[in-house]
C-alpha positions in Angstrom: 30.0 -19.1 -27.0 27.7 -16.1 -26.8 24.3 -14.8 -28.0 24.6 -11.4 -29.6 21.7 -8.9 -30.0 21.8 -6.2 -32.7 21.0 -2.8 -31.5 18.7 -1.5 -34.3 19.1 2.1 -33.3 22.8 1.9 -34.1 23.4 -1.0 -36.4 22.0 -1.3 -39.9 21.5 2.5 -40.2 21.9 2.2 -43.9 18.3 0.8 -44.0 15.0 2.3 -43.2 14.1 1.4 -39.6 11.4 -1.1 -40.6 13.9 -2.9 -42.9 16.6 -3.2 -40.2 14.8 -6.2 -38.7 15.1 -8.3 -41.8 18.6 -7.1 -42.3 19.6 -8.2 -38.8 18.0 -11.6 -39.4 19.8 -12.0 -42.7 23.1 -11.1 -41.0 22.7 -14.0 -38.6 21.1 -12.3 -35.5 18.3 -13.9 -33.7 17.8 -11.1 -31.2 17.7 -7.3 -31.2 17.7 -4.3 -28.8 15.4 -1.3 -29.3 16.6 1.8 -27.4 13.5 3.8 -28.1 10.7 1.8 -29.5 8.0 4.3 -28.7 8.2 6.2 -32.0 6.6 3.2 -33.6 3.1 1.7 -32.9 3.6 -1.5 -31.0 1.6 -3.4 -33.6 4.2 -2.5 -36.3 7.1 -3.6 -34.1 5.4 -6.8 -33.2 4.8 -7.5 -37.0 8.4 -6.7 -37.9 9.8 -8.9 -35.2 7.5 -11.8 -36.0 8.1 -11.5 -39.8 11.9 -11.6 -39.3 11.7 -14.3 -36.5 13.5 -12.1 -34.1 13.3 -11.7 -30.3 13.6 -8.2 -28.8 15.6 -8.7 -25.6 15.9 -5.1 -24.4 14.2 -1.8 -24.4 14.8 1.4 -22.5 12.3 3.4 -20.5 11.2 6.5 -22.6 13.8 9.3 -23.1 14.4 11.9 -25.7 16.7 10.4 -28.3 18.1 13.8 -29.4 19.1 14.7 -25.8 17.3 16.7 -23.1 15.3 14.2 -21.1 17.4 11.1 -20.5 15.0 9.6 -18.0 14.0 10.6 -14.5 14.1 7.6 -12.2 16.8 9.3 -10.1 15.2 12.7 -10.0 13.4 13.5 -6.7 10.1 15.3 -7.4 9.5 13.5 -10.8 8.1 10.3 -9.4 4.8 10.7 -11.3 6.7 11.2 -14.5 8.7 8.1 -13.8 5.6 6.0 -13.2 4.2 7.1 -16.5 7.4 6.2 -18.2 7.8 2.8 -16.6 4.1 1.9 -17.2 4.6 2.7 -20.9 7.7 0.6 -21.0 6.0 -2.3 -19.3 3.1 -2.1 -21.8 5.6 -2.3 -24.7 7.5 -5.1 -23.0 4.4 -7.2 -22.5 3.2 -6.7 -26.0 6.5 -7.5 -27.6 7.5 -10.2 -25.1 10.7 -8.3 -24.0 12.4 -9.8 -20.9 14.4 -6.7 -19.9 13.9 -3.0 -19.5 16.8 -0.6 -18.9 15.6 2.1 -16.5 17.1 5.5 -17.4 18.2 7.3 -14.3 18.3 10.8 -15.8 20.5 13.9 -15.4 20.8 14.6 -11.7 23.3 15.1 -8.9 24.2 11.9 -7.0 23.0 13.3 -3.7 21.1 11.6 -0.9 17.7 12.9 -2.0 18.0 11.7 -5.6 19.6 8.4 -4.5 16.7 7.7 -2.2 14.2 8.6 -5.0 16.0 6.2 -7.3 15.9 3.3 -4.8 12.2 3.9 -4.0 11.3 4.1 -7.7 13.2 0.9 -8.5 11.6 -0.9 -5.6 8.1 0.0 -6.8 8.8 -0.6 -10.5 10.7 -3.8 -9.8 7.8 -5.2 -7.8 5.4 -4.5 -10.7 7.9 -5.9 -13.3 8.4 -9.1 -11.2 4.7 -9.8 -11.5 5.1 -9.8 -15.3 8.3 -11.8 -15.3 10.3 -8.8 -16.5 13.8 -7.8 -15.3 14.8 -4.1 -14.8 18.4 -3.0 -15.3 20.3 0.2 -14.4 23.4 1.3 -16.4 26.3 3.7 -15.5 27.1 6.1 -18.4 30.4 7.8 -18.9 30.8 11.6 -18.3 32.1 12.2 -21.8 28.9 11.2 -23.5 26.5 12.0 -20.7 28.2 14.7 -18.5 25.3 15.2 -16.1 24.0 11.6 -15.7 23.2 10.4 -12.2 24.7 6.9 -12.5 28.4 6.9 -13.2 30.2 3.8 -11.9 29.4 0.1 -11.4 30.2 0.3 -7.7 27.6 3.1 -7.3 25.1 1.0 -9.2 25.9 -2.0 -6.9 25.2 0.0 -3.8 21.8 1.0 -5.2 21.0 -2.5 -6.3 21.8 -3.9 -2.8 19.5 -1.2 -1.3 16.7 -2.2 -3.7 17.1 -5.9 -2.8 15.1 -7.3 -5.7 16.3 -10.3 -7.8 14.8 -8.8 -10.9 16.5 -5.4 -10.6 20.0 -5.9 -12.0 23.1 -4.3 -13.5 23.4 -3.5 -17.1 27.2 -3.7 -17.7 28.4 -1.7 -20.7 32.0 -2.4 -21.7 32.3 0.9 -23.6 31.1 3.1 -20.7 33.0 1.1 -18.1 36.3 1.4 -20.0 36.0 5.1 -20.4 35.0 5.8 -16.8 36.8 3.1 -14.8 39.0 0.8 -16.9 40.2 -2.4 -15.4 37.6 -4.4 -17.2 38.6 -7.8 -16.1 38.3 -7.0 -12.4 35.1 -5.0 -13.0 33.5 -8.0 -14.7 34.7 -10.4 -12.0 33.4 -8.2 -9.2 30.0 -7.5 -10.6 29.1 -10.4 -12.9 26.7 -11.9 -10.3 24.6 -8.7 -10.7 24.5 -8.7 -14.5 21.1 -8.5 -16.2 22.4 -7.5 -19.6 25.8 -6.7 -21.2 26.6 -4.3 -24.1 29.8 -3.8 -26.1 31.4 -1.3 -28.3 34.9 -0.2 -29.2 36.7 2.6 -27.3 37.2 5.4 -28.0 35.1 5.7 -31.1 32.1 3.5 -30.1 32.6 1.5 -33.3 33.2 -2.3 -33.8 35.0 -3.7 -30.8 37.8 -5.2 -32.8 39.9 -2.0 -32.7 41.0 0.5 -30.1 41.6 0.2 -26.4 39.6 -2.9 -25.7 40.8 -6.5 -26.2 37.4 -8.0 -27.0 38.8 -11.6 -26.9 40.0 -11.0 -23.3 36.7 -9.4 -22.3 34.6 -12.2 -23.7 36.9 -14.8 -22.2 36.4 -13.2 -18.8 32.6 -13.2 -19.3 32.7 -16.9 -20.1 34.5 -17.7 -16.9 31.8 -15.9 -14.9 29.2 -18.2 -16.5 27.2 -15.2 -17.8 24.7 -16.7 -20.2 22.6 -13.7 -21.1 22.6 -11.6 -24.3 25.4 -9.3 -25.4 24.1 -6.2 -27.1 26.1 -4.8 -30.0 25.5 -1.2 -29.2 28.0 0.5 -31.6 28.2 2.7 -34.6 29.6 0.7 -37.6 32.6 2.2 -39.4 31.0 1.4 -42.7 28.1 -0.9 -43.8 27.0 -3.0 -40.8 27.4 -6.4 -42.6 30.9 -5.6 -43.6 32.0 -5.1 -40.0 30.5 -8.2 -38.4 33.5 -10.5 -38.9 34.8 -9.9 -35.4 31.8 -11.7 -34.0 32.1 -15.1 -35.8 34.6 -16.8 -33.5 32.4 -16.1 -30.5 28.9 -16.6 -31.8 26.8 -19.4 -30.3 25.5 -20.3 -33.7 24.5 -18.5 -36.8 20.8 -18.7 -37.5 19.6 -19.7 -40.9 20.0 -16.8 -43.3 17.0 -15.8 -45.3 
């Protein structure tokens, strides 16, 4: 069985942001993801999490939610910008007790110079994060949604992780992005599961609930179970209707439902 985390930037959009925490708890979640927490004072987020008895298990490094800047970890020449972003992310993670930070690579060509910059940035940031007990992840994004993004495939990410060589710098495996770019989900999971630091799911092609479309969610989760992955699975999708009405797909796989309030 699995532990699911509600992505509050996509789920429960029918509520004001501050009310999504209580809504997630009431729907049975014990954990959440926050893609871009920096629009809110950390004190507010800490209060909303505590009040709803939720754990935030993932945040991203700062990026522009409406496009433009999607990170800079893999952009040679922007090392100082990256340090500012990772230090802000680490400060939020410490304050909110977040165990994992997704490091956004940015829009850049996958050439030698940018690859070397990415590796060097991850080594430096990973060492700082390790001192705080925090895991960093990198995530390939598909070309349809992010046409210029540096990191495209799980094999490319694996090569970078091997070069970084830190136990706390890991792969964020996104079923949605992987299916669009690479397919062959079972073999991708089996090949890279030992590198997983976090997993996310959504339906393909619409990025809605994973119970329709190209993905057989039962098969994907069964494969994950055989790899002994025991981390959180982020529900990073856009509901077709009201969020609560579309959560039925989850019930056969949920570790346990928390007490509803």
